[in-house]
Chimera marker file (.cmm) of the C-alpha trace (Angstrom):
<marker_set name="trace">
<marker id="1" x="-73.359" y="-90.809" z="-78.007" r="1" g="1" b="0" radius="0.5"/>
<marker id="2" x="-73.560" y="-87.048" z="-77.691" r="1" g="1" b="0" radius="0.5"/>
<marker id="3" x="-69.997" y="-86.839" z="-76.397" r="1" g="1" b="0" radius="0.5"/>
<marker id="4" x="-68.818" y="-88.844" z="-79.388" r="1" g="1" b="0" radius="0.5"/>
<marker id="5" x="-70.778" y="-86.574" z="-81.765" r="1" g="1" b="0" radius="0.5"/>
<marker id="6" x="-69.334" y="-83.473" z="-80.119" r="1" g="1" b="0" radius="0.5"/>
<marker id="7" x="-65.809" y="-84.839" z="-80.339" r="1" g="1" b="0" radius="0.5"/>
<marker id="8" x="-66.246" y="-85.771" z="-83.997" r="1" g="1" b="0" radius="0.5"/>
<marker id="9" x="-67.725" y="-82.439" z="-85.057" r="1" g="1" b="0" radius="0.5"/>
<marker id="10" x="-65.242" y="-80.307" z="-83.135" r="1" g="1" b="0" radius="0.5"/>
<marker id="11" x="-62.209" y="-82.354" z="-84.191" r="1" g="1" b="0" radius="0.5"/>
<marker id="12" x="-63.157" y="-81.934" z="-87.849" r="1" g="1" b="0" radius="0.5"/>
<marker id="13" x="-63.771" y="-78.210" z="-87.434" r="1" g="1" b="0" radius="0.5"/>
<marker id="14" x="-67.493" y="-78.376" z="-88.150" r="1" g="1" b="0" radius="0.5"/>
<marker id="15" x="-68.585" y="-77.078" z="-84.734" r="1" g="1" b="0" radius="0.5"/>
<marker id="16" x="-67.496" y="-75.317" z="-81.571" r="1" g="1" b="0" radius="0.5"/>
<marker id="17" x="-68.105" y="-76.864" z="-78.153" r="1" g="1" b="0" radius="0.5"/>
<marker id="18" x="-69.109" y="-74.710" z="-75.199" r="1" g="1" b="0" radius="0.5"/>
<marker id="19" x="-70.255" y="-75.651" z="-71.723" r="1" g="1" b="0" radius="0.5"/>
<marker id="20" x="-70.958" y="-72.336" z="-70.039" r="1" g="1" b="0" radius="0.5"/>
<marker id="21" x="-72.646" y="-69.075" z="-70.927" r="1" g="1" b="0" radius="0.5"/>
<marker id="22" x="-69.267" y="-67.329" z="-70.846" r="1" g="1" b="0" radius="0.5"/>
<marker id="23" x="-67.804" y="-69.842" z="-73.308" r="1" g="1" b="0" radius="0.5"/>
<marker id="24" x="-70.856" y="-69.372" z="-75.536" r="1" g="1" b="0" radius="0.5"/>
<marker id="25" x="-70.369" y="-65.609" z="-75.616" r="1" g="1" b="0" radius="0.5"/>
<marker id="26" x="-66.672" y="-66.050" z="-76.454" r="1" g="1" b="0" radius="0.5"/>
<marker id="27" x="-67.497" y="-68.492" z="-79.265" r="1" g="1" b="0" radius="0.5"/>
<marker id="28" x="-70.183" y="-66.192" z="-80.696" r="1" g="1" b="0" radius="0.5"/>
<marker id="29" x="-67.770" y="-63.243" z="-80.656" r="1" g="1" b="0" radius="0.5"/>
<marker id="30" x="-65.155" y="-65.362" z="-82.417" r="1" g="1" b="0" radius="0.5"/>
<marker id="31" x="-67.575" y="-66.430" z="-85.140" r="1" g="1" b="0" radius="0.5"/>
<marker id="32" x="-68.921" y="-62.910" z="-85.635" r="1" g="1" b="0" radius="0.5"/>
<marker id="33" x="-65.486" y="-61.220" z="-85.706" r="1" g="1" b="0" radius="0.5"/>
<marker id="34" x="-63.642" y="-63.688" z="-87.921" r="1" g="1" b="0" radius="0.5"/>
<marker id="35" x="-65.581" y="-64.041" z="-91.154" r="1" g="1" b="0" radius="0.5"/>
<marker id="36" x="-63.711" y="-67.119" z="-92.341" r="1" g="1" b="0" radius="0.5"/>
<marker id="37" x="-64.541" y="-69.137" z="-89.182" r="1" g="1" b="0" radius="0.5"/>
<marker id="38" x="-68.215" y="-69.637" z="-90.055" r="1" g="1" b="0" radius="0.5"/>
<marker id="39" x="-67.378" y="-70.388" z="-93.688" r="1" g="1" b="0" radius="0.5"/>
<marker id="40" x="-64.808" y="-72.964" z="-92.604" r="1" g="1" b="0" radius="0.5"/>
<marker id="41" x="-67.294" y="-74.685" z="-90.281" r="1" g="1" b="0" radius="0.5"/>
<marker id="42" x="-69.910" y="-74.797" z="-93.049" r="1" g="1" b="0" radius="0.5"/>
<marker id="43" x="-67.384" y="-76.226" z="-95.513" r="1" g="1" b="0" radius="0.5"/>
<marker id="44" x="-66.316" y="-78.886" z="-93.021" r="1" g="1" b="0" radius="0.5"/>
<marker id="45" x="-69.970" y="-79.717" z="-92.320" r="1" g="1" b="0" radius="0.5"/>
<marker id="46" x="-70.525" y="-80.422" z="-96.018" r="1" g="1" b="0" radius="0.5"/>
<marker id="47" x="-67.844" y="-83.107" z="-95.798" r="1" g="1" b="0" radius="0.5"/>
<marker id="48" x="-69.792" y="-84.887" z="-93.027" r="1" g="1" b="0" radius="0.5"/>
<marker id="49" x="-73.304" y="-84.314" z="-94.346" r="1" g="1" b="0" radius="0.5"/>
<marker id="50" x="-75.364" y="-87.423" z="-95.148" r="1" g="1" b="0" radius="0.5"/>
<marker id="51" x="-78.833" y="-86.112" z="-96.104" r="1" g="1" b="0" radius="0.5"/>
<marker id="52" x="-80.262" y="-89.519" z="-97.051" r="1" g="1" b="0" radius="0.5"/>
<marker id="53" x="-78.783" y="-91.512" z="-94.172" r="1" g="1" b="0" radius="0.5"/>
<marker id="54" x="-82.127" y="-92.485" z="-92.581" r="1" g="1" b="0" radius="0.5"/>
<marker id="55" x="-83.542" y="-93.680" z="-95.907" r="1" g="1" b="0" radius="0.5"/>
<marker id="56" x="-80.383" y="-95.662" z="-96.710" r="1" g="1" b="0" radius="0.5"/>
<marker id="57" x="-80.460" y="-97.343" z="-93.280" r="1" g="1" b="0" radius="0.5"/>
<marker id="58" x="-84.139" y="-98.255" z="-93.702" r="1" g="1" b="0" radius="0.5"/>
<marker id="59" x="-83.539" y="-99.736" z="-97.170" r="1" g="1" b="0" radius="0.5"/>
<marker id="60" x="-80.523" y="-101.731" z="-95.984" r="1" g="1" b="0" radius="0.5"/>
<marker id="61" x="-82.553" y="-103.054" z="-93.039" r="1" g="1" b="0" radius="0.5"/>
<marker id="62" x="-85.385" y="-104.133" z="-95.332" r="1" g="1" b="0" radius="0.5"/>
<marker id="63" x="-82.946" y="-105.880" z="-97.653" r="1" g="1" b="0" radius="0.5"/>
<marker id="64" x="-81.471" y="-107.774" z="-94.710" r="1" g="1" b="0" radius="0.5"/>
<marker id="65" x="-84.934" y="-108.708" z="-93.436" r="1" g="1" b="0" radius="0.5"/>
<marker id="66" x="-85.818" y="-110.452" z="-96.675" r="1" g="1" b="0" radius="0.5"/>
<marker id="67" x="-82.570" y="-112.342" z="-97.229" r="1" g="1" b="0" radius="0.5"/>
<marker id="68" x="-83.312" y="-116.097" z="-97.202" r="1" g="1" b="0" radius="0.5"/>
<marker id="69" x="-81.883" y="-118.021" z="-94.247" r="1" g="1" b="0" radius="0.5"/>
<marker id="70" x="-79.069" y="-120.471" z="-94.819" r="1" g="1" b="0" radius="0.5"/>
<marker id="71" x="-79.559" y="-124.109" z="-93.799" r="1" g="1" b="0" radius="0.5"/>
<marker id="72" x="-77.378" y="-123.560" z="-90.736" r="1" g="1" b="0" radius="0.5"/>
<marker id="73" x="-79.449" y="-120.553" z="-89.651" r="1" g="1" b="0" radius="0.5"/>
<marker id="74" x="-82.652" y="-122.549" z="-90.086" r="1" g="1" b="0" radius="0.5"/>
<marker id="75" x="-81.282" y="-125.344" z="-87.876" r="1" g="1" b="0" radius="0.5"/>
<marker id="76" x="-80.246" y="-122.876" z="-85.157" r="1" g="1" b="0" radius="0.5"/>
<marker id="77" x="-83.595" y="-121.082" z="-85.299" r="1" g="1" b="0" radius="0.5"/>
<marker id="78" x="-85.528" y="-124.342" z="-85.073" r="1" g="1" b="0" radius="0.5"/>
<marker id="79" x="-83.743" y="-125.697" z="-81.987" r="1" g="1" b="0" radius="0.5"/>
<marker id="80" x="-86.119" y="-126.476" z="-79.160" r="1" g="1" b="0" radius="0.5"/>
<marker id="81" x="-85.489" y="-127.131" z="-75.515" r="1" g="1" b="0" radius="0.5"/>
<marker id="82" x="-84.900" y="-130.756" z="-74.702" r="1" g="1" b="0" radius="0.5"/>
<marker id="83" x="-87.202" y="-130.647" z="-71.693" r="1" g="1" b="0" radius="0.5"/>
<marker id="84" x="-89.769" y="-128.202" z="-70.360" r="1" g="1" b="0" radius="0.5"/>
<marker id="85" x="-90.628" y="-128.261" z="-66.679" r="1" g="1" b="0" radius="0.5"/>
<marker id="86" x="-93.683" y="-126.490" z="-65.303" r="1" g="1" b="0" radius="0.5"/>
<marker id="87" x="-94.501" y="-125.747" z="-61.676" r="1" g="1" b="0" radius="0.5"/>
<marker id="88" x="-97.917" y="-124.262" z="-61.032" r="1" g="1" b="0" radius="0.5"/>
<marker id="89" x="-98.745" y="-123.703" z="-64.716" r="1" g="1" b="0" radius="0.5"/>
<marker id="90" x="-95.645" y="-121.515" z="-65.211" r="1" g="1" b="0" radius="0.5"/>
<marker id="91" x="-92.254" y="-122.506" z="-66.586" r="1" g="1" b="0" radius="0.5"/>
<marker id="92" x="-89.742" y="-123.235" z="-63.879" r="1" g="1" b="0" radius="0.5"/>
<marker id="93" x="-86.348" y="-121.611" z="-64.282" r="1" g="1" b="0" radius="0.5"/>
<marker id="94" x="-83.375" y="-123.509" z="-62.983" r="1" g="1" b="0" radius="0.5"/>
<marker id="95" x="-79.877" y="-122.212" z="-62.565" r="1" g="1" b="0" radius="0.5"/>
<link id1="1" id2="2" r="1" g="1" b="0" radius="0.2"/>
<link id1="2" id2="3" r="1" g="1" b="0" radius="0.2"/>
<link id1="3" id2="4" r="1" g="1" b="0" radius="0.2"/>
<link id1="4" id2="5" r="1" g="1" b="0" radius="0.2"/>
<link id1="5" id2="6" r="1" g="1" b="0" radius="0.2"/>
<link id1="6" id2="7" r="1" g="1" b="0" radius="0.2"/>
<link id1="7" id2="8" r="1" g="1" b="0" radius="0.2"/>
<link id1="8" id2="9" r="1" g="1" b="0" radius="0.2"/>
<link id1="9" id2="10" r="1" g="1" b="0" radius="0.2"/>
<link id1="10" id2="11" r="1" g="1" b="0" radius="0.2"/>
<link id1="11" id2="12" r="1" g="1" b="0" radius="0.2"/>
<link id1="12" id2="13" r="1" g="1" b="0" radius="0.2"/>
<link id1="13" id2="14" r="1" g="1" b="0" radius="0.2"/>
<link id1="14" id2="15" r="1" g="1" b="0" radius="0.2"/>
<link id1="15" id2="16" r="1" g="1" b="0" radius="0.2"/>
<link id1="16" id2="17" r="1" g="1" b="0" radius="0.2"/>
<link id1="17" id2="18" r="1" g="1" b="0" radius="0.2"/>
<link id1="18" id2="19" r="1" g="1" b="0" radius="0.2"/>
<link id1="19" id2="20" r="1" g="1" b="0" radius="0.2"/>
<link id1="20" id2="21" r="1" g="1" b="0" radius="0.2"/>
<link id1="21" id2="22" r="1" g="1" b="0" radius="0.2"/>
<link id1="22" id2="23" r="1" g="1" b="0" radius="0.2"/>
<link id1="23" id2="24" r="1" g="1" b="0" radius="0.2"/>
<link id1="24" id2="25" r="1" g="1" b="0" radius="0.2"/>
<link id1="25" id2="26" r="1" g="1" b="0" radius="0.2"/>
<link id1="26" id2="27" r="1" g="1" b="0" radius="0.2"/>
<link id1="27" id2="28" r="1" g="1" b="0" radius="0.2"/>
<link id1="28" id2="29" r="1" g="1" b="0" radius="0.2"/>
<link id1="29" id2="30" r="1" g="1" b="0" radius="0.2"/>
<link id1="30" id2="31" r="1" g="1" b="0" radius="0.2"/>
<link id1="31" id2="32" r="1" g="1" b="0" radius="0.2"/>
<link id1="32" id2="33" r="1" g="1" b="0" radius="0.2"/>
<link id1="33" id2="34" r="1" g="1" b="0" radius="0.2"/>
<link id1="34" id2="35" r="1" g="1" b="0" radius="0.2"/>
<link id1="35" id2="36" r="1" g="1" b="0" radius="0.2"/>
<link id1="36" id2="37" r="1" g="1" b="0" radius="0.2"/>
<link id1="37" id2="38" r="1" g="1" b="0" radius="0.2"/>
<link id1="38" id2="39" r="1" g="1" b="0" radius="0.2"/>
<link id1="39" id2="40" r="1" g="1" b="0" radius="0.2"/>
<link id1="40" id2="41" r="1" g="1" b="0" radius="0.2"/>
<link id1="41" id2="42" r="1" g="1" b="0" radius="0.2"/>
<link id1="42" id2="43" r="1" g="1" b="0" radius="0.2"/>
<link id1="43" id2="44" r="1" g="1" b="0" radius="0.2"/>
<link id1="44" id2="45" r="1" g="1" b="0" radius="0.2"/>
<link id1="45" id2="46" r="1" g="1" b="0" radius="0.2"/>
<link id1="46" id2="47" r="1" g="1" b="0" radius="0.2"/>
<link id1="47" id2="48" r="1" g="1" b="0" radius="0.2"/>
<link id1="48" id2="49" r="1" g="1" b="0" radius="0.2"/>
<link id1="49" id2="50" r="1" g="1" b="0" radius="0.2"/>
<link id1="50" id2="51" r="1" g="1" b="0" radius="0.2"/>
<link id1="51" id2="52" r="1" g="1" b="0" radius="0.2"/>
<link id1="52" id2="53" r="1" g="1" b="0" radius="0.2"/>
<link id1="53" id2="54" r="1" g="1" b="0" radius="0.2"/>
<link id1="54" id2="55" r="1" g="1" b="0" radius="0.2"/>
<link id1="55" id2="56" r="1" g="1" b="0" radius="0.2"/>
<link id1="56" id2="57" r="1" g="1" b="0" radius="0.2"/>
<link id1="57" id2="58" r="1" g="1" b="0" radius="0.2"/>
<link id1="58" id2="59" r="1" g="1" b="0" radius="0.2"/>
<link id1="59" id2="60" r="1" g="1" b="0" radius="0.2"/>
<link id1="60" id2="61" r="1" g="1" b="0" radius="0.2"/>
<link id1="61" id2="62" r="1" g="1" b="0" radius="0.2"/>
<link id1="62" id2="63" r="1" g="1" b="0" radius="0.2"/>
<link id1="63" id2="64" r="1" g="1" b="0" radius="0.2"/>
<link id1="64" id2="65" r="1" g="1" b="0" radius="0.2"/>
<link id1="65" id2="66" r="1" g="1" b="0" radius="0.2"/>
<link id1="66" id2="67" r="1" g="1" b="0" radius="0.2"/>
<link id1="67" id2="68" r="1" g="1" b="0" radius="0.2"/>
<link id1="68" id2="69" r="1" g="1" b="0" radius="0.2"/>
<link id1="69" id2="70" r="1" g="1" b="0" radius="0.2"/>
<link id1="70" id2="71" r="1" g="1" b="0" radius="0.2"/>
<link id1="71" id2="72" r="1" g="1" b="0" radius="0.2"/>
<link id1="72" id2="73" r="1" g="1" b="0" radius="0.2"/>
<link id1="73" id2="74" r="1" g="1" b="0" radius="0.2"/>
<link id1="74" id2="75" r="1" g="1" b="0" radius="0.2"/>
<link id1="75" id2="76" r="1" g="1" b="0" radius="0.2"/>
<link id1="76" id2="77" r="1" g="1" b="0" radius="0.2"/>
<link id1="77" id2="78" r="1" g="1" b="0" radius="0.2"/>
<link id1="78" id2="79" r="1" g="1" b="0" radius="0.2"/>
<link id1="79" id2="80" r="1" g="1" b="0" radius="0.2"/>
<link id1="80" id2="81" r="1" g="1" b="0" radius="0.2"/>
<link id1="81" id2="82" r="1" g="1" b="0" radius="0.2"/>
<link id1="82" id2="83" r="1" g="1" b="0" radius="0.2"/>
<link id1="83" id2="84" r="1" g="1" b="0" radius="0.2"/>
<link id1="84" id2="85" r="1" g="1" b="0" radius="0.2"/>
<link id1="85" id2="86" r="1" g="1" b="0" radius="0.2"/>
<link id1="86" id2="87" r="1" g="1" b="0" radius="0.2"/>
<link id1="87" id2="88" r="1" g="1" b="0" radius="0.2"/>
<link id1="88" id2="89" r="1" g="1" b="0" radius="0.2"/>
<link id1="89" id2="90" r="1" g="1" b="0" radius="0.2"/>
<link id1="90" id2="91" r="1" g="1" b="0" radius="0.2"/>
<link id1="91" id2="92" r="1" g="1" b="0" radius="0.2"/>
<link id1="92" id2="93" r="1" g="1" b="0" radius="0.2"/>
<link id1="93" id2="94" r="1" g="1" b="0" radius="0.2"/>
<link id1="94" id2="95" r="1" g="1" b="0" radius="0.2"/>
</marker_set>
């Protein structure tokens, strides 16, 4: 997940990726010496920004949780095993 996030942010120009202290120093010098670089990253970040994403996901999940089941879904949910076999008061699992 983090690799995908890094790739997304760097490919859209919203972030710089560094792996070593030397790369970090180079990136910091670049950002501090070229004024437009930080402004460009902030502008690109605005394009990606989703400030209410967590709330929207929670609301969508709640809406899905309260959607009535179709008849087919009720039949699938209500299916029971044809036969239960117990050995020593515990279900036996066969393969």
